[in-house]
N, C-alpha and C positions, 0 to 999 in steps of 0.2 A: 257060362258066358266068360269069355276071355277078357281080363282087365287090360285097359290100354297101357302101353309102356310109358313110363315117365319120360319127360323131355331129357334129351341128352345134356349133361352138364357142360359139354363143350360149347353149347349155344349161349350160355349165360353172359359171358363177357361181351358178346356182340350186343346183347340187349342193353347192358349198362352203357355201352358206347353210344347206342341210339339215344338213351336217356340223357347222356352227357351232351350229345350234339343238340338235342332239343333244348336243354337248359342253356347252353351257350348261345343258341339262336335267340332264345327268349331274353337272355341278358342283353344281347346286342339290341334287340327291339326296344327293351326298356331304356337302355342307354341312349339309343337314337331318339326315343320319345322324349327323354329328359333333355337331351341336347337341343332337340327341335323346340321344345317348350322354352328352354333357356334362351335360344336364339330369338324366339318371338318376344320374350320378355325384354331381352336386350334391346330389340328394336323399339319396344314400347317405351323404354326408359331413356332412349337416346336424346330426346329433347329436354330431359330433366338434368342433363349434365353440363358442366361448363365447357367453354372452348379450350381445347388442349393447348392452344397457343399461349395460354397463361404461363405455361412452363418456360417459355422463352424468357420471361422476365422473372423467373424464379429467384427470389432474393431472401433467403432465410435470415433470421436474426443472428448477427454475429457480434463478437466481443468488440467493444470500443476500447482502444488502448491509449494510455497516456505515456508519452515518450519524454525522456530526459534529454539534457543537452548532449550526452554522449551517445544517443541513439538507443539506449536500453529502455525496456519497458519498466516503468515505475509504478504502474497501477492499471486496473481494468474496471470497466463498468459492463455488467452483463446480467441478464436473467438466465442465460444459458451459456455454457462455456463452449464456444464454437469457433473454428477457424476453417475457412473455405480453401480447399486445395484443388488442383487440376488433376486430370487423369494421370499425367506423367509423374505427379508427386505421390501417387498410390502405387507402391511397388508390386510386382507380380505376385510375390509371396502373400501379400494381403488380399489381393483380388482373388487368388486361387482359394485361399482359406475361406473367404466369405462365400464364394460360389459353392464350394464343397459343403459348407455348413448349412447354407440356406436354400440353394437351388442348383443342384448338379447339372440340370439340363438348360441352364440359363442361356448358354450360347446357341442353343438349337431351337427353343420354342418361340412362339410369337407373342408371348406375354402371359399365357395361361396354360394349364395342363387340362385339356378337355376331359380326358378319361378320369383323372383324379377328381376333378370338380363334379363330374356326373356320379361317380361312386360315392362321394361325400354327400351329394344331394339325395341319392337313393337311401343311404344310411340315415340321413337326417329325417326323411319322411317315415321310414319303417320304424326307426327308434323313437319317433315323436319327440325328439330332443336334439340338442346340438352335438354334431359329430364334426370335429375340426378337420378341415381339409388342408392340405399343404399348399400355402400361398407361394407364388413365385416371387423373386426379387422385384419384378415389375409391379406385381399386385401390392407388395408391401410398400413400394414407393408411392403408388396411387393412394394407398390408405394414409400415408404420411403427408402427402402433398395436398390432399383435398379432404380434410377432416369434416368440414362443414357440409360438403356434398355427399360424401360417402356415408357419413353418420357414424356414431359410436356404438350403435346397438349390436349386440353379439348373439342374441338368442331369438328364437321364434321367427315369425314372419319378417319382423324388422331386420333380423340378422341375415335372412335369405336375400332380402332386398339389398342390404348393404353389400353382400358378396357379389350380387349381379352388377351393381353399379361399379364396384371395385374392378370387376373383370372387364367391363367396357372401357373404363378409364385406362386399364393396363393395355388393352388392345390398341387404343389410340396412341398411347405413349410409344409403343413398339413401332407403330407406323411412322411416327414423326421423328424419333430419335434413334441414334445408333446405340449399339450395346455398350460401347465405352461411355457415351453420354449418360445413359441410364444408370450404369454402375457408379459413375462419378457422383451423380445427384443423390443416389442412395447412400453412398459412403459419407457424403457431406450432411445428410439429413438425420439419419437414425440416431437413437439415443444409446448411450453406453454407460449410463448410471452416473451417480454423483454429479448431476447437472452438466455432464459432458455430452455434447452433441457433435457428431461428425468424427471421422477417423483421426483427424489431426489432433483435435482436443483430447480424444481418448488416448492416443499414443503418448501425448505429453503428460496426461493425468496419471496413467498407470506405470509408464516406463520412462518418463522424463526425457523423451526424445521425439523428434518429428516422425511422422508416419513413414517417410522414405527410408528411415534407418532401422525399422523394427526387424527383428529376427524371425525365423520360422516359428520358434516356440512362442514368441510374443504375438505374432499374427494369429496363430491358432487360438491363443488365449482370448484375444480380442473378438475373433469370430465366434467363439463359443459363448460369449456373453449375450449375443443378440436376442435370443428368445426371451430372456428375463434378466436384463442387465443389473437390476438392483439386487438380484439374488445370486447371480453367477459371477459378479466381479470379485477379484481377489481380495479386496478390502472387506467385503461382506463375508465371504467364505472361501478360504484358500482350497479347501477340500472339494467343494462343488465346482469351483473354477477349474481345478486340475482335471476333474472328471469330464467336464465339457471340453477342455482343451484336447484331452486324449481322444474324445469322440471325433473332433474335427480332424485331428491328425490321421485317424483311421480312414475317414472319408476322403481326405486328400490322397492317401495311398490308393484307395479303391478307384479314384478318378485319375490315377497315374500322374498327379502333379508332383508327388514325391514317391520314393521307394518305401517298401514295408520296413526295411532296415532303418531308414531315416526316421520314420514315424516312431519306431520302438526306441531309438536313441533319444529322441526329443521327449518322449513320454517319461523317460527315466530322469529327466532334469527337473529341478524345482522351478516354480514360477518366482521370479525375482522382480519385485516392484521397485521402482526408483522415483516415482512421483509421490504425491500425497493426496488423500481424498478431498481436501479443501484447498483452494488456491492460497498460496503463501501470503501472509499479510503484507500490505504495501509498506515500503520504506518511508513513505510520507503520507499517512492517512489523513492528517488534518488539511494538508494542501489539496489532496484529492477531493475531500468533502467540499472545500471552497470551490473547486473547479466544477464539481457535480452540480452544485446549486446554480452557478453561473450558466452552465451549459443547458440545464433543464429550462431555465427562463428563456433561453435563446432558441432552443430546438425542440423542447418537449422531452418528456421522460422516455417515450418509446424510441425515439431516435438515439438518445444517449445510450440506452441499454441494449438496443438491438440493431442500431444502424451501422456498426462497424466503423465508427469514426476513428481517425488518428489525430490525437491531440498532442501538439508539440508544446513543451514547456521549457523553461530555462533551468529547471531543477538539476542540480549537480548531485548525482546519487552518492558519490564518495563523500562529499561534504555533508550531505544529509545523514549518512550513516555515522559520520564522526559526531555530528550534533546530537543524534539520538543517543549514542553511547555516552557522550560527555554529560548530557543533561540527566540521563538515568543514574549515572555514577554520582553526580553531584547531589541529586535529590536524595539518593539513598544515604549518602554521607551525612547530610543534614538531618534526615529523618531519624537516623540512629541516635542523634543527640537528644531526641525526645523520649528515648527508651523503647524497650521491646513490647510489642502488643501480642497478646495470645492469638494463636491461629483461630480463624472463624469457622473452620470446617473440619470435622473428624469423620473418617470413613467407618470406623467401628460404631460410632453413634448412629450411623445411617444403616446399620445392619448389613454392611458389605464386607467382602473378603479382602484382607490385606494382600493375598496372593494373586487374585485375579483382577483387582482394580486397575483400570487404565485411564490415565488423564488425557484429555483432548490435545494437550500440548506435546505429548510424547509421540511425535511423528518422525523423529530422527534421533540419532545418538548425539547427545550434547557434546560440545567441545569446551576446551579449557577457557575460562573467563565468562562463559555463558551463564546467565541467571535463568533458572527454570524451576517449575513446580516439582516438588519431591514429596514422597509419602514416608512418614516416619514409621519405621517397622519395629524399633526397639530403642530403649534408653538404658544404657548400662555402663558402668565403669567410668562415668564422666563423659561418655561419648554418645552421640546421637546417630543411630543407624538409619539410613534412608534408602529408598528405591526410586529410580527414574527409569521407567520402562523395564528392560531386562537387566539393567545395570544396578549395582548396589554401591553405596557410598558411606563415608564416615565423616561426621562433623566433630572434630576434636575440640579440646578446650580453647585452643587459639581461634578456632572458627566461630565461637560464640562469646569470646571474651568481652566484646563490646557491650553485651547485655548486662555484665556485672552480676550475673545470677548463675545458679547451678543448673545443669542440664535437666535434672528432674523437675525443676520449677518452671522450665520453659515449655516443654512439649511432652506429649505422651503418644504411644502407638496409635496410629490411625490419623494423626494430625496431618493436614496438607500445609506444607511450608514452602518457602522459596530458598534455594541454595545457589551459591555461585560455584560452578565446577572448578576444581583445582587440578592437582596432579593426578594423572591416571596411574594405576598400579598394574603390574604384569598379569595378575589373575582376573582382570576385567573390572575391578572396582575402581573407585576414585576417592580422593579427598575433597572436602567441600567446606565452604564457609556459610554460616546461617545468614539469610537475608530476610527482608520483609518488604512488602509493597509499600512504597512511600505514600503518605497522605498529602504531603506537600505538593503543590502544583508548580509548574514552570513553563516557560515558552522561549522559543528561539526563532529569530528571523535572520537570514543572510541575504544581502542584496548586492548585485553587481553594480559598482559605482558608475560605470560607463554606459550601461544599457538600462538599468532599473530592473533587470530580470531577477525574480526571486529564486535564489539558488537553493535555499533550504527553509523549511518552516515546520515548527513543532508548536502545537497549540495546547499541550497539556502533558501530564505525566503518563496517562494511559488512555488511549482513544476508546478502548472497549468500555472503560468506566465512565468516561465523559467525552462527548463530541463537541463540547463548547470550546471554541477556538480562542484561547486567551491571547494569542499573538495578534489577532485582528479585532476581536470583539470586546475584550476586557479593558475598561478604562481605569487606570490605577494612578495613584499619586506618583509623580516622577522623581521626587526628591531632587538631589543635586544635578541630575541630568539637565535641568533647565538652565543652569548657570552659563554654559557656553553661549546661549542666546543673549544673555545680559552682556557678556564680554564682547560678543560680536557687535552689539549696538554701540558699546563703548569704543571699539576700534574704528567703527564707521564715523564716530563723532570726534575722532582725533586723539583718543587715548592710544598708548602704545604698550607693548609688553613690559617696558621699563617704567611706566608710570607708577608713582607711589600711591598706595591706598592705605587706609588705616583700619586695623582690626582692633578696635577698642570698644568698651561698653558704650552703646549709643541708643538714644531714644528717638523714635520717629513718630511724627504726627499720623495717627490712624484715622483721622476724620472727626467730625463733630460728634460729641457724645461718646466717643470711644477712648479707652485708656491708651496711653502711648504704646507703640509697638517696640519691644526691646528684644531683638533676635539674639539667640545664644549660638555658640559653636558646638559642634558634636562633642568635643572634649571638655566643654565648659571652661575653656581657657581663651586668652586673647594674645595675639602675637605682636601687637603694636604695628608700626609701619612696615610694610613689605611691598614688593613689586606686584604689579597686576599679574604677571606670570606666576609668581609664587603663591599669590592668593588663590588662583585657580588650581594650581598643582596640589595645594593642601586642602582645597575645597572649603575655604573659610566662608562662613555665612554672612558675617557683618559687612565685609567689603562688597559682597554681591548685592545686598539690600541697599547699601549706601549708593552704589552705582545706579541702581534702578530708581532710587529716590531722586538722584540728581538729574538723570536723563529723562525721567518721567515715564510712568508705566505705559501710556499709549505708544510712546516712541519705541520702547523695548518690545512690546507685544506685537509690533509690526513684523519682527524678524521670524519668529516661529511660524507665523501665517505665511510669510513669503516662502518658507521652507516646507510648506505643505501640511502643516498641522491644522486640522479643522476642528478639533475639540475646543469648545468655548473656553476662553482664558479671562478670568476676572481681573480687573485693574487694581489688584491688591499688591502691596510690597512683598507679602509673604510668597507670592508666586515666584519671585526671584530665586528662592531656595527650595522650590518644588511643591508648593501647596496645591498647584493645579494638577489636573489629571490628563492622561494621554494614553494612547495605545502603543504597544511595542512596535508595530509596523510603521506607524507614522513617525515615531521618534527615531527609529533606525533609518528611515528614508530621509528624514531631515538631516541627520548626521552625515549621510553619504555625500552631501553636497560639499562638505569641507575638504575632502581629499580630491574632489572633482572640479576644482577651480570655480566653486560657487554654483555649478550647474547641478540642479536636482532633476533626476530622471524619475518620471512617474513609475511607481512599482508595477511590474509586468508579471502577472500570474500566467497568462495564456499568450502564447506566441502565434500559433495558427491552428486551424482546424481543417481537415480534409475528410471527404466522404470515402466510402469503401472503394471507389474507383480512382481515388487520388485527386479528385477535383478540389481545388482550394475554395473553401467556404468563407473563411474570414482570416484576416491576418492583422497582427498588431506589431507596429514598429516602435522603437524607442522614442519617447517624447521628452526632449530636453527642455529645460526651463532655466534661464539664467536668473536664479533666485536672488543671489547676493553677489557683491563685487568679488572678482577673483582674488584680488590682493587681500581683502579682509578675510576671505575664506582660508587663504594660505596661512595667515597669521594665527587664526584660531586653530587650524590643524597643527601648527607648530606648538602652540600652547598645550594642546591635548597630547601631543607627542611628549611634552615635558611631564604630563601627568603620569604617563607610563614609565618614563625614565627616572623621575625624581619625586613623584607625588604619591597619591593614594593608590595608584595602580602599579607602583614599582615593586617588583619582587624578583626573585632569582629565576623563576620559571619563564617570565616574559623576557627578562634580560638574556636568558640562554638562547632564545630564538634568534637573536642577532638579525633583526628584521625591522624595517620601518613600520612601527605600530603607534597608534594613538587612540585615546579613548577617555571615557569619564565614568566614574562610579556614581551610583545613586542609592541613597538610603533614606527611608522615611521614618517618622517618629514611631517609637515603640517597636522598631524593627519588623514592621509588617510587610514591607516590600524591599527587595534588593535588586538592583539593576547594574548592568554594565553594558555600555555600547562602545564599540571600538572598531577601528578600521586600519587597513593598510592601503596602499595606493589603488588597489583593485576591488576590494570587497569591504562591506561594512556588516558587522555581526552584532545583533542585540540579544541580550539575555535578561529575562525577568524571572523572579521567584516570589512566591507568596501563597497564601491560602485564599480560597474563594471568599470565605468569610474572614474578614480581616482580623488576624491575631498574630502574635509574635511568631516569627519563623523559628528562632532559637535565640538564646541569650547572645547579644553582641553579634548577631548575624547581619553584617553590613554588605554593601555592594562589593567591598574589597574581599571579605572573607567568604561570602556565599556565592555571588554571581561571577566574580572575576576568575576563579579557578575553572569554572565551566567554559568561559570564553577562551581562556588560555589553552585548554585541552583541544577545543575546536580549531583554534588558530595553529596549534602545533602540527596537527595533521595537514592543514591547508598549506602552511609554510613548507613542510616537508615535500609535498607534491610540487609546489611552485619552484622550490630550489632545484629540484631535479629537471624542471622544464626550462628554467632561465639560466643564462650565463652569469648574471649578477642580480642582486636584489633590485626591485623597482624603487623609484624615488617619487616623493611628492613633487609634482611639477610646480616649479617656482615661477610666478609671473615676472615679467621683465622689470617691473617697478619695485620689486622687493630688494632691499639692500641690507647689508650687515654692517653694524657699527658697534664700536666698543663702548661698554658702559661700566659702571662701578662693579657690576656683577658679572662682567665678562661679555663676550660677543652676543649680540641680540639681533633678531630680524625686525626690520621696520619697513613700512610703506614709505617709498621715497618722499622726502619732504617732512617726515615726522621723526626722523632720527634726531639725536641730541642737539645737533646744530640747526635743526629745522623748527617747524612750528610746534606749538604746545596746544593741548586741549583747552577749550574755552572754560 
C-alpha cells in the first residue's frame, strides 16, 4: 500500500496567513464588541454627568496678591500657587512639548483614542486587574475639572466606570471647545509639584520667569514632569527630571516640532533652575498677617486663598526693607551685650552627616552683609570653619571677639550657628562674623503723615518664631513719649516755648491716704529754672509733672484722646512721664499730627480690593481729622525738632542727615522699654524695643542708645531716596499766625499774641 505523500511545505505560509486573518477578524469583532458595549454604557451614564456648560464659568483657585505702593507684589495668600494665562501667553515651544509628551494626536482626535481604550479594556478584563490606558489631554482635563463626578477610584469596576465617565466628559468638552481653549484650560489647571498649579506658576517656580519666556530646554523639562510632578521636578531629583526632559525632546523630534540635532543639543545641556521650591518670604509678614485677618472676616478664607483678589496697600517696599534691616541690626547689637548663647542644635548629635546636611534656608548663594544659618565643620587655630550650601567660610578671631571667649569654648563641629557674610575670597570661600538670633523683641511702624497709609510695619524680631504683632497688639509703658501731650496742653493754655519752668525737688499731693509723689529725673539731678523748650529737649521729669498738676490731669488727658489714643489713661500725675501704656501704632499715629498741621489721618492698612476680573470690591480713602489746632501742633513740632538738634536725640548721625527731623525718646524704669518716635514733614516712624516678659533690655539701654540708632538708620535710607527725588528738603508748614520773636535765649517761635510783648499764661 502506498503511503500518501506529506503536504508540500510551500503551502504552510498560506495556512498561517489564514490563521492570521482569522485572528485579526476576531480581534476586530472583540474590539467592535467592546466599543459597542462602551457606547451603550456611555449612553447609560449620560444622565449621571454634569452639564458641560459648567466649563464656561471655569474659575480655578488662584493666588491673591498684595500690592505695594510701587506696584510690586509684597505678599501672597494661596493654597495653590496658580496664575491664569491666556493661550497667547503659552508659547508654541511649551504647547508642542506638552502635546508631544502627553498626547501626540491631540490636534487630530475627538477627545479619546477608541482603539487604545478598547485595547486597554480587553487587557483589563483578561488580566483581571488594572492595565493603564493612555489618556488624552482632553481626558486628563476632564479628570481634573470634574473630580467629584468622575471619581477618584483607580481599580476594579469603579475604575472602569471612572474611565467611561471620563471619556464621555472628554467627548463633550471636544464638542463645545476649540483645541486652543482645551489646551489653555489644561495648562492652567494641572499640577507641577511644590504647590504650583498651572504653567505660569510652574515657570516662575522652577525657572524664575513667565511662561512666555521659557526656552526649549525648560519647556521640555516642564512637560516631562506631568506624569508625576512631585517625583520628576528638578528640586526633587535632577537625574529623573533630566531623563524625562530627554524623553520629551525625543518625542518632539519624532513629531517634527524640532529636529533630531536640536533635541541632541538640548539633551547635552544641564537643567538650570532659577526659582526656589518655596515662595520667598514676604518683606512684611506682620502686615500681611494683619491684612489676612481683616480680609477673612470680610470675605471668608476661601475667597482670600483661592479668589485671586488684588489687594492694594500703601506699603513702601524699600522703606520696609530698610526697617527690616535696621531693626535686625539693632536687635543683634543689643542682644550681644547680654553675652553669647550656646547653639541649640548640633547635626552630629542627630546622627547626620556634616557633608550631606542641607539647611532649608540654603536656597541661594549668600551675599555680603547677609545673615544666614551656617554649619560648623571644624574649630582649629582660633578659627571657626563653617559651610553654607556648597560654600565654605572662616570666622576669625575678630569675627567672634564680641563674645570675649575662645573659639573652642563657643562651638563644636556639627553646631548650627548664624554668621554674617563678609568678604568673598577668590577660591570660592568667604570671611564671616559670628552672629546669634536675638531674643530681644522690637517693632517698627511708619505712617504717611498726609494720608495715614501704613508704609512699613514690623511686629517682632522673627515672624516664624512669633506671629504676635507688637506694633499693634502690645500695650507697653510709653515713658517720656507722653510728655509732648503735656506740653501741647500747656501751649493751648497759653504757655510758650520761652515760658520758664522749674526743675527742682518737688512734692505733689497724691490723694487721700497716699504719700506725697516726688518724681525724680533720669540722672537724679535737677537743673533749676529752664525754658519750656529746654525742659522738653532734655526730657526733665519734674517740670512735666508740675505742668500736669497745674493744668489738671483731666485737661491734659483730653489731648492724647483727640490724637487717636484709645488705651485707657488713668488720671495720675505719673502719667505725665509715661506711667500709662499704649501701642506703637497709636502713639506713632498721634505724633503724625504734629507735622501735619494738627490733622491726624486714620491709619490705613488696606487701600482697595479688586476681584480676579478687576472689579472694585472695596476702597478706603484718607480720613482726616483736625485733632488739634494747627498753630499748637506747629509749636510742638518745633519743640521736638529741638529734641533732635539739641536734646536727648541729638547725635552726629542725625545731624549728618541735614534734613528737617523731629522726635522724642522714651525710656521706662529699669530699662524694660526703649522708644523713639520721630518724623519729617512727610512720614512718622516709631520704634519700640523690649522683651515680652518685662526685664532689662541691657544696662543703660535708653530710647537714646537703643531705639534712636534704629530710627536713624531707617531715616537715613528714606532721606537718601527723598533727596534724590526733591530739589530741596521739605519744610514743616508754618501756619500764618506763627511769629518769631527774640528772647533771652535767642529767636523763638510763638503763636501770635503770646510772644514776649503779648499775653502770658494764667
